C-alpha positions in Angstrom: 32.3 4.7 0.4 28.9 3.5 -0.7 27.6 0.6 1.3 26.3 -2.3 -0.9 23.1 -3.9 0.1 22.0 -7.3 -1.3 19.3 -7.2 -3.9 15.8 -7.4 -2.3 12.3 -7.6 -3.7 9.9 -4.8 -2.9 6.5 -3.6 -3.7 5.9 0.2 -3.9 2.3 0.9 -3.0 1.4 4.3 -4.5 -1.4 6.4 -3.0 -4.1 8.0 -5.0 -3.3 6.4 -8.4 -6.1 6.3 -11.0 -8.6 8.0 -8.7 -9.9 11.6 -8.6 -8.2 12.7 -11.8 -4.8 11.3 -11.2 -4.5 9.0 -14.2 -1.4 7.1 -15.2 -0.5 4.0 -17.2 1.4 1.4 -15.2 3.8 0.9 -18.1 4.8 4.5 -17.8 5.1 4.2 -14.0 7.4 1.2 -14.4 9.6 3.2 -16.8 10.0 5.9 -14.1 11.2 3.1 -11.7 13.6 1.8 -14.3 15.1 5.3 -14.9 15.8 5.4 -11.1 17.8 2.1 -11.3 15.2 -0.3 -10.1 15.3 -3.8 -11.7 12.8 -6.6 -12.4 9.9 -4.1 -12.5 6.3 -5.1 -13.1 2.9 -3.9 -11.9 0.0 -5.6 -10.2 -3.4 -4.2 -11.1 -3.9 -0.6 -12.2 -4.0 0.8 -8.7 -0.3 1.5 -8.2 1.4 -1.6 -7.0 4.8 -1.7 -8.5 7.1 -4.7 -7.9 10.9 -4.3 -8.3 14.2 -5.4 -6.9 17.0 -3.1 -5.7 20.1 -3.0 -3.7 19.3 0.5 -2.4 18.4 0.8 1.3 14.6 1.0 1.8 14.8 4.4 3.5 16.3 5.9 0.3 13.9 4.2 -2.0 10.8 6.1 -0.7 12.5 9.5 -1.1 14.0 8.7 -4.5 10.8 7.2 -6.0 8.4 9.8 -4.6 10.6 12.6 -6.1 10.8 10.8 -9.5 7.1 10.1 -9.7 6.2 13.7 -8.6 8.6 15.2 -11.2 7.5 12.9 -14.0 3.7 13.0 -13.5 3.5 16.6 -12.0 1.6 15.5 -8.9 2.5 15.0 -5.3 3.4 11.3 -5.0 3.1 9.3 -1.8 4.7 5.9 -1.9 4.9 3.2 0.8 7.6 0.6 0.1 7.3 -2.9 1.7 9.7 -5.8 1.3 8.6 -9.2 0.2 9.0 -10.4 3.8 6.8 -7.6 5.1 4.1 -8.3 2.5 4.2 -12.0 3.5 3.6 -11.0 7.1 0.7 -8.7 6.2 -1.0 -11.4 4.2 -0.3 -14.3 6.6 -1.3 -12.4 9.7 -4.8 -11.4 8.4 -7.0 -12.1 11.4 -10.3 -12.3 9.5 -11.9 -15.2 7.6 -12.1 -14.4 3.9 -15.8 -14.6 3.0 -17.5 -13.3 -0.2 -19.7 -10.8 1.8 -16.8 -8.7 3.2 -13.8 -6.8 2.1 -10.7 -7.0 4.2 -8.2 -4.2 4.0 -4.8 -3.7 5.5 -3.5 -0.2 5.9 0.2 0.6 5.4 2.0 3.8 6.1 4.3 5.7 8.3 5.4 4.3 11.7 2.7 4.1 14.3 -0.1 4.9 11.9 -1.8 1.7 12.9 -2.4 3.0 16.5 -4.0 6.2 15.2 -6.2 4.1 12.9 -7.4 1.9 15.7 -8.2 4.9 17.8 -10.2 6.4 14.9 -12.0 3.1 14.3 -12.9 2.8 18.0 -14.5 6.3 18.0 -16.4 5.8 14.8 -20.0 4.4 14.3 -19.8 0.9 12.9 -22.1 -1.5 11.1 -22.7 -4.7 13.0 -20.4 -6.7 10.8 -17.6 -4.1 10.7 -14.4 -5.0 12.7 -10.8 -3.9 13.0 -7.8 -5.6 14.6 -4.2 -4.7 15.2 -1.7 -7.5 14.6 1.8 -6.3 15.3 2.2 -3.1 13.4 -0.5 -3.9 10.9 -4.1 -2.6 11.0 -6.8 -4.8 9.4 -10.3 -3.7 8.7 -13.2 -5.9 7.7 -16.3 -4.2 6.2 -19.4 -5.5 4.4 -19.1 -5.2 0.6 -20.9 -2.2 -0.7 -20.5 -0.2 2.5 -16.8 0.7 2.4 -17.3 4.3 1.2 -20.5 4.7 3.4 -18.7 3.6 6.5 -17.8 6.4 8.9 -14.3 4.9 9.3 -14.0 4.4 5.6 -14.0 8.1 5.1 -10.6 8.4 6.8 -8.7 7.7 3.6 -10.1 10.9 2.1 -8.7 13.1 4.9 -6.2 15.4 3.3 -3.9 15.6 6.3 -3.4 11.8 6.1 -2.5 11.6 2.4 1.3 11.4 3.2 0.7 8.9 6.0 -1.1 5.9 4.7 -2.7 3.9 2.0 -4.8 0.7 2.0 -5.2 -2.4 -0.1 -7.6 -5.2 -0.1 -6.2 -8.5 1.2 -6.8 -9.9 -2.3 -4.4 -7.4 -3.7 -1.7 -8.5 -1.2 -2.3 -12.1 -2.4 -1.8 -11.1 -6.0 1.3 -9.1 -5.1 2.8 -12.1 -3.3 2.1 -14.5 -6.1 3.8 -12.2 -8.6 6.7 -11.0 -6.5 7.9 -14.6 -6.1 8.4 -14.6 -9.9 10.8 -11.7 -10.1 
């Protein structure tokens, strides 16, 4: 007997979309989600943030959506699904003041990735204004604008062995996701 779960709102954060040759239109991505039975689907920005609702358990969503995306777009898809409540927590627990001179990122991924990220951050060389904090199970990184890719820690996202473990978004993206998810 299939267990019914109440409809919940989610955002799927896709890794590596529209970078390094992996190009896809968000309308086509949304159609893949629809084919897999997701409802109330929309995208936020062109970087792979797909809002939807579903009554499927979150554990199943990741597996189902990664397979569907991989099959449809012929690439190895990595997706991190967060509920509306989790996104609210990420946004509301941001420990850094938002100022125009800095980017603030939150990394999301597999369980315990935040501790590995903090360890890597502590070992890396940093600019004077670069900071990181762990708040609960969320890792936040503040970096001066213009130095994200030059930062020793910033290069962590490019490590091939981590591609199935994490992705990051600017805190401004989380704000946009939250505003739009409330409308679905």
